[in-house]
VOGU-3710 file (C-alpha; in Angstrom, 3 decimals, decimal comma):
1> xxxxxxxxxx> -0,946/-17,285/77,641  2,578/-18,660/78,076  1,982/-21,914/76,213  0,573/-20,361/72,997  3,434/-17,846/72,964  6,055/-20,562/73,309  4,260/-22,647/70,683  4,217/-19,829/68,096  7,827/-18,852/68,818  8,978/-22,439/68,347
11> xxxxxxxxxx> 6,997/-22,785/65,108  8,417/-19,499/63,787  11,933/-20,656/64,658  11,544/-23,939/62,788  10,052/-22,168/59,757  12,907/-19,677/59,642  15,765/-22,039/60,468  17,759/-22,950/57,361  21,257/-24,435/57,376  21,851/-23,327/53,776
21> xxxxxxxxxx> 21,261/-19,654/54,569  24,311/-17,429/54,913  22,347/-14,432/56,176  22,740/-15,230/59,882  26,515/-15,852/59,770  26,878/-12,552/57,912  24,714/-10,787/60,466  26,733/-12,373/63,275  29,923/-11,133/61,628  28,570/-7,556/61,493
31> xxxxxxxxxx> 27,474/-7,782/65,109  30,944/-8,968/66,142  32,455/-5,995/64,275  30,065/-3,648/66,077  30,958/-5,208/69,416  34,680/-4,770/68,697  34,176/-1,081/67,819  32,192/-0,432/71,004  34,806/-2,209/73,113  37,630/-0,199/71,524
41> xxxxxxxxxx> 35,916/3,146/72,234  35,038/2,210/75,801  38,206/0,278/76,744  39,708/3,077/78,864  36,543/3,344/80,971  35,681/-0,345/81,092  38,942/-2,128/81,760  37,179/-4,335/84,278  34,665/-5,696/81,703  35,802/-9,165/80,606
51> xxxxxxxxxx> 35,985/-10,251/76,968  32,979/-11,956/75,458  32,861/-15,685/75,913  32,209/-17,943/72,932  28,758/-18,710/74,241  27,961/-14,970/74,357  29,175/-14,548/70,769  27,032/-17,503/69,701  24,059/-15,930/71,449  24,670/-12,631/69,622
61> xxxxxxxxxx> 24,732/-14,442/66,288  21,165/-15,536/66,862  19,896/-11,958/67,133  17,696/-11,116/64,145  17,337/-7,572/62,781  16,230/-5,821/59,598  19,762/-6,398/58,295  18,926/-10,080/57,683  16,585/-9,295/54,783  18,982/-6,688/53,343
71> xxxxxxxxxx> 21,871/-9,157/53,456  19,841/-11,882/51,757  18,712/-9,497/48,984  22,282/-8,190/48,581  23,584/-11,715/48,052  21,117/-12,249/45,197  21,979/-8,895/43,591  25,748/-9,473/43,948  25,452/-12,849/42,215  23,573/-11,235/39,311
81> xxxxxxxxxx> 26,136/-8,413/39,060  29,051/-10,872/39,041  27,401/-12,850/36,225  26,927/-9,636/34,243  30,534/-8,606/34,951  31,771/-11,979/33,660  29,772/-11,528/30,464  31,011/-7,977/29,941  34,642/-8,966/30,588  34,740/-10,851/27,281
91> xxxxxxxxxx> 35,201/-8,535/24,321  33,128/-10,687/21,972  30,024/-10,013/24,106  30,264/-6,238/23,680  32,024/-5,732/20,351  30,043/-4,034/17,607  31,306/-3,895/14,040  32,135/-0,340/12,910  30,501/1,594/10,146  32,310/2,779/7,053
101> xxxxxxxxxx> 35,915/3,875/7,609  37,270/7,366/7,031  38,610/6,486/3,582  35,785/4,157/2,538  34,752/6,457/-0,303  38,173/7,835/-1,261  38,569/5,485/-4,197  40,843/6,401/-7,120  40,044/4,531/-10,338  41,596/7,054/-12,736
111> xxxxxxxxxx> 44,028/4,495/-14,156  41,320/2,104/-15,304  41,747/1,068/-18,925  40,237/3,795/-21,131  37,868/4,687/-18,295  35,452/1,964/-19,377  32,377/2,465/-17,190  31,950/-1,205/-16,204  35,646/-1,440/-15,362  35,450/1,739/-13,287
121> xxxxxxxxxx> 32,409/0,373/-11,429  34,230/-2,925/-10,830  37,255/-0,999/-9,536  35,093/0,995/-7,128  33,218/-2,072/-5,906  36,447/-4,011/-5,347  37,968/-1,107/-3,419  34,908/-0,696/-1,137  34,800/-4,410/-0,255  38,577/-4,781/0,210
131> xxxxxxxxxx> 38,888/-1,575/2,229  35,927/-2,403/4,509  37,204/-5,962/5,138  40,666/-4,679/6,102  39,165/-1,865/8,185  36,795/-4,241/10,039  39,601/-6,739/10,676  41,958/-4,083/12,075  39,187/-2,527/14,147  38,245/-5,902/15,703
141> xxxxxxxxxx> 41,883/-6,825/16,382  42,604/-3,519/18,146  39,385/-3,718/20,156  39,952/-7,312/21,321  43,605/-6,564/22,173  42,932/-3,564/24,384  39,455/-4,253/25,763  40,358/-6,715/28,515  43,059/-4,521/30,121  40,904/-1,394/29,872
151> xxxxxxxxxx> 37,815/-3,180/31,245  39,780/-4,575/34,202  41,291/-1,177/34,991  37,865/0,484/34,839  36,345/-2,181/37,115  39,150/-1,894/39,671  39,142/1,906/39,625  35,365/2,197/39,861  35,198/-0,457/42,589  37,799/1,334/44,707
161> xxxxxxxxxx> 36,146/4,723/44,222  32,624/3,438/44,953  33,851/1,508/47,979  35,436/4,653/49,416  32,290/6,655/48,654  29,592/4,246/49,829  31,212/2,288/52,653  31,057/5,017/55,376  27,348/5,641/54,786  26,423/1,959/54,703
171> xxxxxxxxxx> 28,582/1,307/57,759  26,836/4,113/59,629  23,411/2,798/58,600  24,250/-0,783/59,582  25,868/0,392/62,809  22,717/2,307/63,717  20,594/-0,801/63,203  23,098/-2,982/65,048  23,290/-0,512/67,929  19,493/-0,310/68,243
181> xxxxxxxxxx> 19,157/-4,087/68,119  22,004/-4,422/70,603  20,421/-1,959/73,004  17,071/-3,695/72,653  18,637/-7,099/73,224  20,656/-5,727/76,138  17,546/-4,316/77,773  15,818/-7,617/77,259  18,769/-9,434/78,813  18,834/-7,027/81,777
191> xxxxxxxxxx> 15,124/-7,532/82,244  15,545/-11,275/81,992  18,328/-11,310/84,552  16,289/-9,133/86,929  13,283/-11,339/86,336  15,357/-14,424/86,979  16,552/-13,096/90,319  12,988/-12,317/91,370  11,808/-15,607/89,983  14,430/-17,527/91,902
201> xxxxxxxxxx> 13,376/-15,755/95,062  9,583/-15,964/94,659  9,051/-19,080/92,618  12,212/-21,022/93,090  10,366/-24,045/94,322  7,423/-24,719/91,965  7,748/-22,390/89,000  10,795/-23,915/87,217  9,244/-27,336/87,007  5,915/-25,966/85,809
211> xxxxxxxxxx> 7,600/-23,750/83,208  9,643/-26,663/81,920  6,481/-28,729/81,626  4,673/-26,019/79,639  7,671/-25,505/77,358  7,945/-29,234/76,748  4,237/-29,495/75,953  4,406/-26,541/73,552  7,440/-27,961/71,737  5,773/-31,363/71,518
221> xxxxxxxxxx> 2,616/-29,766/70,118  4,657/-28,022/67,427  6,350/-31,295/66,537  2,984/-33,038/66,475  1,699/-30,369/64,084  4,727/-30,698/61,777  4,566/-34,511/61,834  0,977/-34,514/60,645  0,941/-31,563/58,262  2,798/-29,622/55,623
231> xxxxxxxxxx> 4,258/-26,285/56,755  5,305/-23,986/53,903  7,286/-20,757/54,004  9,331/-18,637/51,614  12,987/-19,696/51,499  13,984/-16,575/49,509  12,231/-13,369/48,370  9,659/-13,786/45,603  10,777/-12,585/42,146  9,709/-11,991/38,570
241> xxxxxxxxxx> 11,579/-14,310/36,176  11,715/-14,323/32,388  13,610/-16,172/29,681  13,917/-12,968/27,642  17,446/-11,645/27,128  16,039/-8,162/27,767  14,884/-8,954/31,313  11,694/-7,385/32,670  10,820/-5,026/29,809  7,818/-3,911/27,707
251> xxxxxxxxxx> 6,003/-6,773/25,972  7,744/-9,476/28,016  6,000/-12,493/29,556  7,282/-13,283/33,055  6,602/-15,774/35,847  5,885/-14,908/39,469  8,404/-17,279/41,065  8,640/-18,360/44,694  11,297/-20,582/46,283  9,206/-22,374/48,909
261> xxxxxxxxxx> 10,324/-24,838/51,573  8,229/-27,376/53,470  9,423/-28,050/57,030  6,531/-30,437/57,688  6,565/-34,212/57,352  3,655/-34,285/54,876  3,508/-33,099/51,277  1,518/-29,917/50,734  -1,731/-30,247/48,803  -2,363/-26,797/47,332
271> xxxxxxxxxx> -3,956/-25,313/50,439  -1,574/-22,340/50,687  -3,083/-19,480/48,667  -1,130/-16,629/47,018  -3,126/-13,384/46,825  -1,920/-10,309/44,896  -2,907/-7,137/46,729  -0,961/-4,578/44,655  0,059/-4,572/40,989  1,352/-1,703/38,841
281> xxxxxxxxxx> -0,752/-0,625/35,887  2,071/-1,671/33,538  1,639/-5,299/34,652  -1,249/-7,638/33,876  -2,291/-11,156/34,843  -5,324/-13,292/34,109  -5,806/-13,895/37,837  -4,943/-12,408/41,226  -5,068/-15,580/43,323  -3,461/-18,999/42,899
291> xxxxxxxxxx> -2,598/-21,954/45,170  0,994/-23,039/45,715  1,504/-26,411/44,047  2,649/-29,464/45,992  5,997/-29,415/47,821  7,479/-32,661/49,143  8,089/-33,096/52,903  11,256/-31,535/54,342  12,340/-30,099/51,001  12,091/-26,961/48,914
301> xxxxxxxxxx> 10,830/-26,248/45,407  11,062/-23,326/42,969  7,419/-22,711/42,034  5,852/-20,706/39,201  2,717/-19,202/40,714  1,195/-17,506/37,649  2,073/-15,569/34,498  2,664/-11,824/34,436  2,550/-9,758/31,205  4,364/-6,417/30,884
311> xxxxxxxxxx> 2,239/-3,970/28,899  3,458/-3,248/25,350  3,107/0,486/26,005  5,114/0,410/29,265  7,985/2,908/29,488  11,559/1,613/30,044  13,108/3,026/33,207  9,808/3,135/35,085  9,378/1,168/38,315  6,828/-1,627/38,591
321> xxxxxxxxxx> 5,566/-3,279/41,772  3,737/-6,502/42,564  2,938/-7,304/46,189  0,686/-9,615/48,117  0,365/-12,281/50,766  0,483/-16,053/51,132  -2,249/-17,452/53,363  -1,199/-20,796/54,865  -3,396/-23,234/56,833  -3,606/-22,665/60,585
331> xxxxxxxxxx> -2,343/-24,675/63,551  -3,291/-25,318/67,182  -3,394/-21,596/68,010  -3,906/-19,833/64,653  -6,792/-19,977/62,221  -4,318/-19,210/59,418  -0,711/-18,117/59,010  0,098/-15,192/56,651  3,348/-14,235/54,890  3,752/-11,097/52,772
341> xxxxxxxxxx> 5,882/-10,484/49,683  6,793/-7,453/47,592  8,692/-7,252/44,291  9,979/-4,020/42,761  11,714/-3,838/39,384  12,842/-1,175/36,925  11,764/-1,904/33,337  14,527/-2,462/30,805  14,582/-1,781/27,056  13,063/-4,232/24,573
351> xxxxxxxxxx> 14,439/-3,454/21,080  12,369/-6,154/19,280  11,245/-5,247/15,748  8,932/-6,314/12,966  10,643/-6,812/9,591  9,344/-6,812/6,033  11,773/-7,838/3,235  11,340/-6,622/-0,338  13,381/-8,429/-3,015  13,257/-10,324/-6,321
361> xxxxxxxxxx> 13,376/-14,047/-5,554  14,245/-14,998/-9,171  16,725/-12,315/-10,312  18,385/-12,232/-13,758  22,135/-12,784/-13,603  23,371/-11,404/-16,918  23,561/-7,765/-17,947  24,721/-6,116/-21,160  28,196/-5,943/-19,752  28,941/-8,494/-17,033
371> xxxxxxxxxx> 26,381/-9,301/-14,363  23,425/-7,305/-13,083  23,111/-5,613/-9,704  20,123/-6,427/-7,511  18,507/-4,626/-4,606  17,275/-6,268/-1,404  15,405/-3,949/0,934  14,069/-4,608/4,404  11,757/-2,410/6,449  12,201/-2,528/10,221
381> xxxxxxxxxx> 9,861/-1,103/12,866  10,406/-1,146/16,691  7,573/-2,851/18,590  8,174/-0,943/21,827  9,178/2,534/23,010  12,373/3,607/24,708  14,923/2,115/22,281  17,937/4,411/22,676  20,268/3,156/19,915  20,031/2,723/16,152
391> xxxxxxxxxx> 19,752/-0,678/14,459  22,517/-2,445/12,532  21,365/-4,640/9,623  23,738/-7,149/7,999  23,428/-9,619/5,127  25,561/-12,698/4,427  25,407/-15,632/2,043  24,893/-19,021/3,727  26,202/-22,301/2,305  27,607/-20,980/-0,991
401> xxxxxxxxxx> 29,837/-18,238/-2,416  27,998/-16,832/-5,431  27,130/-13,418/-3,987  29,134/-10,201/-4,110  27,620/-7,513/-1,880  28,384/-4,131/-3,427  26,483/-1,784/-1,086  25,453/-2,076/2,542  23,294/0,214/4,697  24,678/2,263/7,575
411> xxxxxxxxxx> 23,379/1,966/11,131  19,926/3,538/11,408  19,091/6,513/13,534  17,235/5,971/16,842  13,680/4,899/15,953  10,496/5,529/17,907  7,923/2,826/18,540  6,033/2,038/15,327  8,367/4,131/13,137  9,422/2,427/9,883
421> xxxxxxxxxx> 12,885/2,469/8,354  13,776/0,858/5,010  17,417/-0,162/4,507  18,836/-1,472/1,271  21,577/-3,875/0,114  22,922/-4,123/-3,436  24,503/-7,349/-4,655  25,636/-9,231/-7,771  25,463/-12,945/-8,581  27,998/-15,135/-10,346
431> xxxxxxxxxx> 26,839/-16,890/-13,515  27,491/-20,251/-11,827  24,570/-19,542/-9,472  22,003/-19,936/-12,259  19,055/-22,176/-11,241  20,613/-22,793/-7,803  19,008/-21,843/-4,486  21,057/-19,134/-2,809  20,373/-18,359/0,860  20,815/-14,807/2,168
441> xxxxxxxxxx> 20,709/-14,330/5,947  19,435/-10,986/7,211  20,402/-10,141/10,818  19,135/-7,100/12,752  21,061/-6,046/15,873  20,606/-3,397/18,539  23,261/-2,633/21,146  25,164/-5,704/19,949  22,264/-8,099/20,517  20,460/-9,959/17,730
451> xxxxxxxxxx> 16,807/-8,885/17,679  15,805/-10,469/14,357  17,228/-13,086/11,983  15,700/-14,549/8,828  16,945/-16,524/5,832  15,766/-15,486/2,367  16,146/-17,668/-0,743  16,727/-16,517/-4,310  16,925/-18,731/-7,406  18,843/-16,824/-10,126
461> x> 17,884/-17,243/-13,779
//
C-alpha cells in the first residue's frame, strides 16, 4: 500500500507544481503572518521556544489549504477590477452628452424684421443650434475638468472605508483556516516525529533502506509514466469568455474556456473528456461532452471546449452556473483521473436593439420661401429585458456639410423588452446638395455605449 500512495502523491505534486503561480508564495506570506501573531501572543509563556529556522519557514510555505484556491480566484478578479478602474478613470469612457439646457427654448425673436414667419423660424432654429452647441461644449469641458479629481477621491475614500470594514472579517476567516491547517500540520508533524522515534528503535536496521527503495521505485514509475504519456491538468479555474462588450448577458454567445497544462513529455491526443454535470436553465449548449484538444508536451494552452448560449429571455442580475468534470486517462494505479470545475456568474445587461428607419431618400430641397424641412424617424426596440436606462439617439452628416439639423429627439424613457419607440429628427438641406449623395449616420447609445450604428443615404432633388 505504501508504493501506490507515494506514486499518487508524487504525481499529484508534479501536476500541481507551477513556477508561474503566485498562490503558494501568497499563502506562505499569510502563514508567516499567522505565525508571527501566535508568537507575539505567546511570547511571555514561551520565551524558551526558539525562532523559526529558514528551513521551517520553507516547509510551512509548502502547506496547502483552501486559501490557495481563494487566492488564485482573487488574483483574477483583482486584475479584472483594475482594468475596469483604468477604463472608468478616463472621463471620455463615461461621459454622456446632456439633453436640452435650461434655456434651450427661451428664444426671443421679437426683433425680427416685420415678424416675417420664415425669418422668425430661422431665428429660432439658429438660436436652438447655437445654444445647444455652446451648452454641450461647456458641459463637456466642466465634466472633463472635474471628473478625474472627483473619481480619484471617490476611489481612495471608498477603498479606505471598505478596507477598514472588510479587513477584520477576512483576516478572521483566513486566520481560522490558517490555524486549523497549522494545527493539522502540527499534529501530523508530532505524529511523524513520534513515529520516527519508534521507527528508529524498531526498524532502524532494515526499514530505512527498504523505504528508500520503494520511494525511489515509485518516483521512477511516475517519471516513466510522464515520459511516455501526456498528463493534463487545469492551470487556472475554468471560465466563460465572450467578445461581447456586455459580458455574460442575455442573448450572448460565450465559450467554455480552460487553461490547461501538460506536464507529460508527449502531446495529448484528445483523450481527456470534459463532461458537464450541471447547467442553469438560462444557459444552453448543443452538447454536454467534448474532448480537450491537443496540448504540446511540457506546455500550456488556452482551450475553447464548446459554445454556450445565454437564453434571450434570461433575467439580468440572476446567477448562472455551469459545472462538471474532466476525465483524464489513468496511470499505473488508477483507471482514470478526474478533475472537477464549477463556474458561477451573474448576468449583466444587454441593451441591444432592433432599429427601423423611416425617411424620404430623395427629398425636395426648395420650398416656397427658402428650403424645406424634412423628417427622419427611427423606431427602436430592445431585444432583451432588464435595460435600466433610456436610449440616446444622435444623427450627424458624414463627409459633407449640406445638412442643418433643426430638431433632435430627447433621451427615451426606459423601455421594456420588445417595446417600440419612434424618435424623430428634422433637418434642412442646402441647395448645393442637389443630386449629391448625402450620408446621415444614426447612432443609438445606452449608458454611454454604442448599441447600434447605421449610415443612411439621401439624394436631394
